C-alpha positions as MATLAB code, in Angstrom:
seq = 'MVIKKDQLKKLSAAQFENLVYDLLISLGLQNVIWRTPASDGGKDITGTFLEDEFCGTKKVQRWNIECKHLKASLSWKTIIEKVYFSKNDKVD';
ca = [
     225.735  -49.470  -41.300;
     222.434  -49.923  -43.098;
     219.447  -47.838  -42.032;
     216.038  -49.077  -43.051;
     213.122  -46.863  -44.059;
     211.120  -47.654  -40.904;
     214.134  -46.675  -38.773;
     214.332  -43.298  -40.535;
     210.684  -42.627  -39.755;
     211.340  -43.143  -36.035;
     214.111  -40.534  -35.857;
     213.400  -37.225  -34.171;
     213.983  -34.051  -36.192;
     217.300  -33.479  -34.374;
     218.459  -37.058  -34.983;
     217.552  -36.760  -38.667;
     219.508  -33.505  -39.020;
     222.530  -35.093  -37.326;
     222.311  -38.069  -39.694;
     222.180  -35.751  -42.730;
     225.121  -33.762  -41.309;
     227.234  -36.920  -40.875;
     226.291  -38.237  -44.340;
     227.242  -34.954  -46.026;
     230.630  -34.922  -44.310;
     231.215  -38.531  -45.396;
     230.363  -37.461  -48.972;
     233.021  -34.746  -48.867;
     231.205  -31.611  -47.690;
     233.789  -29.225  -46.244;
     233.673  -26.030  -44.173;
     230.478  -27.347  -42.620;
     228.473  -24.880  -40.527;
     225.138  -25.273  -38.741;
     222.986  -22.283  -39.684;
     221.130  -21.604  -36.465;
     218.575  -20.762  -35.474;
     216.579  -21.718  -38.527;
     213.136  -20.184  -38.967;
     211.509  -23.580  -38.341;
     213.571  -24.182  -35.194;
     215.898  -26.659  -36.879;
     219.550  -26.506  -37.790;
     220.208  -26.328  -41.485;
     223.641  -26.815  -42.980;
     225.993  -24.756  -45.139;
     229.196  -26.122  -46.638;
     231.348  -26.472  -49.710;
     232.128  -29.250  -52.145;
     235.189  -29.226  -54.381;
     234.407  -30.110  -57.985;
     237.145  -31.361  -60.293;
     237.261  -29.362  -63.511;
     238.320  -30.838  -66.858;
     241.458  -28.663  -66.943;
     242.677  -30.125  -63.646;
     241.645  -27.294  -61.349;
     239.020  -27.463  -58.636;
     235.897  -25.339  -58.422;
     234.373  -24.563  -55.043;
     230.614  -25.112  -54.867;
     228.818  -23.487  -51.944;
     225.761  -25.411  -50.736;
     222.854  -24.753  -48.353;
     221.157  -27.941  -47.181;
     217.640  -27.869  -45.772;
     216.818  -30.823  -43.516;
     213.123  -31.679  -43.604;
     211.926  -34.761  -41.733;
     208.233  -34.475  -42.540;
     205.375  -36.884  -43.059;
     203.753  -34.656  -45.685;
     204.994  -32.805  -48.744;
     206.345  -29.282  -48.616;
     204.239  -26.523  -50.074;
     205.426  -24.785  -53.231;
     205.515  -21.538  -51.257;
     208.059  -23.021  -48.833;
     210.178  -24.416  -51.653;
     210.207  -21.115  -53.537;
     211.161  -19.217  -50.360;
     214.117  -21.573  -49.831;
     215.237  -21.231  -53.464;
     215.118  -17.426  -53.281;
     216.986  -17.438  -49.970;
     219.727  -19.573  -51.537;
     219.846  -17.379  -54.648;
     220.265  -14.263  -52.496;
     222.901  -16.110  -50.422;
     224.845  -16.816  -53.655;
     225.032  -20.587  -53.281;
     225.479  -23.113  -56.056;
];
């Protein structure tokens, strides 16, 4: 299925988050959890990816995914808050 840019713009915030959720699972995100309620009222996602190491083992990477379906840019303050939250949450 191909989604065009103008179709993405028409999605509601909830539809966009569900699309991101489905895409991440199709890309291999595991142990997927909706982190609710988010401070902005949305559902953000936590999960893990397995990374193949050179020696043949797998490394678990823990990810927090912020879903932002905005018409304008995020402020630096918001970005820094999210980075610090993730750092304190010990994600990769």
